[in-house]
N, C-alpha and C positions, 0 to 999 in steps of 0.2 A: 504493500500500500504506500509506503514512504517513497518507493522508487517511482510509482505512478505520479505521486504528488510532485516529485522533483522533475519528472518529464513534463508535466503540465506547466509548471512554473517556467521551465526553459522555453517551451513553445510559446507561452504568453509573452516572455521577454523578447523573443525574436519578432513576434507579431507587433508588439509595441514599437520596437526599433524600426521595423519596416514602415509602419504608419508615420513615424516621425520623419523619416527620410522622404517619404512621399509628400508630406506636408511642405517641407522646405523646398523641394524641387518644384512643386506646383506653385508655391508662393513666388519663387524666382521667375516663373513664366509670366507673371503679371506685367513685367516690363515689356513684353512682346505683344500685349493685348491689341494694340492698335497697328502693329506691323508684324504679323506672324511670319512673314516671309524672311524676316531677319534672323530667325532661329536657325543656327548653323549646327553642323555635326560637332563642332567644338563645345557647344553647350552641354551635350550629353556626355562627351568625353570628360569634360571638366568635372561633372558630378560623379561619373563612374570612377575616375581616378581619385577624386576627393574622398569617396567612400573607402577606396582601397587604402589610401594614406591614413585615414582615420583608424581603421581596424588594425592595420599593420602597427601603428603606434600604440594602440590600445592593448592588443594581445601580445605583442612581442617587445617593442622598444621600451615601453615604460616598465613592465615587470622584469624583463630580462636584463635591461641595461640601466635605465635611469634609477630604479629602486635599488639596483645593485651597485650604485655609485660609479658606473662606467660612463662618465659624462662625455668623454671624448668620443668613444665609440657610438654613443647615442646620437651625438650631434652629426657625426659622419653619416650614419645610416639615414637620418632624416634629410640631410642635404642631398644625399645620393638619390633617394626615391623622389623627392620633390624636383630635383634637377632633371631626373629622367623624364618625368611627365611634362615638365616645362619644355624640354627640348623636342619631344614628340609633338606637342601642341604647336609650338612656334614654327616648326619645319613643315608641318603638313595640315594643320587645322586652323591657324590664326593668320589670316591674310595681312593684318596690320604689321606683322613681323616679317613678312616675306620680302625678299630683295630681288626676286626674279620676275616680279610683276611690274607692268608699266604704272607710272604715277597716275593717280586718279585725276580726272578733269575737275577743276574747281568750279566749272560752270554749273548753272542750275540744272537739276535733274530730279525727276520724281522717283525714279527707281535707279539708284546708283548701282554700278556694276560691282558686285562683291569681289571680283577677281582683280580689281584695281587697288593697289596699296595706297594708303594715305601718305601725305608728305612726311618727311623725316621728323621724328619726335625725340625728345631728350632720352638719354640712355636709361635713366631711372624708371621711365615709363614701362620698359620691358619687364621690370620686376613687379609691377602691380598685380598681375595674375597670380603670382606666387603667394600673395597675401591671403588668398582663398585657402591655400593649403596650410599656411601658417596658422590661420584661425582655427581650422579643423583640428590641426595638431594640438593646439593649446586647449581646445575643448575636450578632446579625447584624453589628454594628459590629466586635466583637472578631474574629469569623471573617474578615470582609473585610480588616481591617487585617493580620492574620496571613498571609492568602493573598497579599495584595499584597506584603508583605515577603518572603515565600518566593519569589514570582515574580520580584521584583527581584534577589534573591540569585542565582536560577538564571540570569537574564539576564546578570548580571555574570560568572558563571562561564563562560557560553557565549561572551560577548564576549572574556573573557580567553583562553579556549582558542583562539578564532579568531585573536586577535592573536599568540598563541604559535606557532600553525601558520604564520601569515604570516611571522613572524620566522625560523622554521626554514627555510622555503622560501627566504627571502632569503639566509640564511647558507649553505645548500647551494649555491645558485647562485653564490655567491662562490667556493666550493671548486672546482667543475667547470672553469671557464675557467682558473683558476690552475693546476690539475693539467695540463690540456691544454697550456698554455703551456710548463710545465717539461718535459713529455714531448717536445714538438716540438723544444725546444732540445737535448735529449739526442740525438734522432735526427739533428738538423742537424749536431751535432758529429761523429757517426759518418759522415754523408755527406761532410762536409768532409774527413775523413781517408780517404775512399774505402774505408771498411771493408766487408768482406764480411758484417758482422753487421747491416747495414741491413735486409735482409728479415726477419730474426728480430725485430728491434726493432719493425718495423711490425706483424708478427703479434701480438707481445705487446701493443702499444698497442691494436690492434683488440679484443683480449680485454678489456682494461681498459675501453675505451669501451663495449663491449657490456654489461658489468656496470653501468656508470654509467647507461646509457640505459634499461635494461630492469628493473633490480632496485632501484635506490636511490630510486624514487618511493614505495616503501612506507615506513610509519613505522618499521618494524624489518626487519632482514634476518637471515638465518642467520649466526651467528658464523663457521661453517665457510667460508661463501662470502666473508665479509669478510676472513678471514685469507688465503684463496687470492688475493684481489685484492691484498692487501699483498705477498704473495710475488711476484706478477707485476710489481708496481711495482718491487720490489727487483731482480728479474732485469733489468728494463729499465735501471735505473741502472747495474748491473754492466757492461752492454754498452758503455757510453760511458767507463768508468773504466779507468785503466792499472793500478792496484793495488787489488785487492779482497780481499786477505788479511785485512784487519781489518773486514770486513763480515760480521756473523753475525746469525742470527735463530734463537732457540730457543723452541719451543712445547711446553708441558707441560699435560697434562690433557685432558679430554674436551670437544671443541668441538661435538659433535652436539646437536641439539635445544635449542640456546640461541640467543638473539636479541640483537641490538645495533643501535643507531642507525647507519645507513649513513654511511660516509666520516668517521667520528669520529676514528679512530686515525691515519689516513693523514696528517693535517695535521702531527702531531708528527714523523712519519717524513720527510716532505718537508723540514721545517726541519732535521732531523738531517743529511740529505744535502747540503742547501744550505750549512750551516756546517761540516760535517764532512769536506768535500773540499777539499784544498789545490790550489794552482795547477799542481801536477805531475800531478793526476788520481788522487791516492791518497786514499782515504777511510777514516775510522775511525768506524764506526757499529755499535753493539751494541744488539740488540733482544731483549727477553725477554718472553714472554707466558705467564702461568700461569693455569690455570682450575681452581678447586677448588669443587665443587658449583656454585653459581650466582654465585660471586665471581670476577671477572677482575682480575688484577694485571698491569699493563702498565708496562714499563720500557724506556726508550731513552736511550742515552748516545752522545755524539759529541764529538770534539775540536774545539776552536776555537783559532786562533792569533792572539792579540792583536786579536780582533774583539769588540766590545761588542754583545751581542744587544739589539736594539730590539724589545720585545714588540709594539709597534704595527705594525712593518714586517717582522717575521720571518714569511715565508710569507704565509698569509692573515691572520696576526695571531693572537697568543694570546688576544686579547680575543674574537675570533670563536669560538674553541674553548671558551673558558670560558663564553661566553653559551649555547652549545648545551648544555653540560653542566648549567648551571643550569636551563634550560628542560626538559630531558628527564630528568635525574637529580637533582632538587633536593635530595633527602635521602639519596642513595645513591651518592655519589661523593666521592673525596678526591684532589685534584690538588696535587702538590708539584713545583715547578720550582726547580732550584738550579744554581749555577755555582761550581765549585771548581777553582782553578788554570786549566788549559786544557781542562777537561771540563765539559760542559753536560749535565745530566740532567733527564729528565722521568719522574715516577712517578705513575701513575694507578691508583687502586683503584676498582672499579666493580661494583655489584651488577646482574647481568643479569636480564632478564625471562625467565620460564619459558615463556610462551606468546606467540605472535605476536598483536599487536593489529590 
């Protein structure tokens, strides 16, 4: 399908160019409206050779010589082709340059003989026809340089987009094994205690893994599904803890028909449970998610007891999360991380996408 689109675009380009050339040729015929007998074969040769010069410069001289900084060769090629056509025209198709014809009679005549050459004219007059080729060369040079610049800019954007996509894949792949490691540790702690909650924990983990395997490959996911994933993760954490009274999650606003980058918020929540759980199995984690129109306000708070948070080693690392935010929401997010006393807070404001890409 992409090949067909490319062929159609190429065909349309040729058609447009043909129409443009026809327009200019027809427009130049206006000068002969009252005297059509004055149209000579040189008129058609002029345009035919002009088109050849235009495309020779466009397809070969500019990309292969001028843009490669071979200025001397570029100038020689242009002078050679323009000079070639000027010699052909002046010798065989332009009577005003012929020296083998009798001088035209200056007397009155309604139909001057085109085979009679005019009186001698200054030398620079013979260079006037070459201005036509110079103009076409200048136009083709400008068009080619601009098209090359535009093409280079597009290639840079594509390369940057591909690099960003690769970076995002890498960052996501860092998230998945880290999450699985933490979840298995939680289930292991339950199994070590011979808890009856192990089957429930395994079922919850399977739901989480199903979401990660089958939905997070998309660029964006439904916000509603992402929040359900967060709830399941919190439920899994609660199963292994002894005191869950201070674990809360409050969600306000409409989550339907809104989209978010997958596994973006879970990293903050993982860090909160990691540092918000003491050695007795009691956790203090407060989570608040508010959605107003297409703006999401995410807040998570946890207690830390004399533990210095290392941004590079907390969970998958805050640098990972910040990199993803910069790649996906470069101008539509605000992240604030603070530590006051024994409380560590993360506040993220995010503008969500209305449609799925």
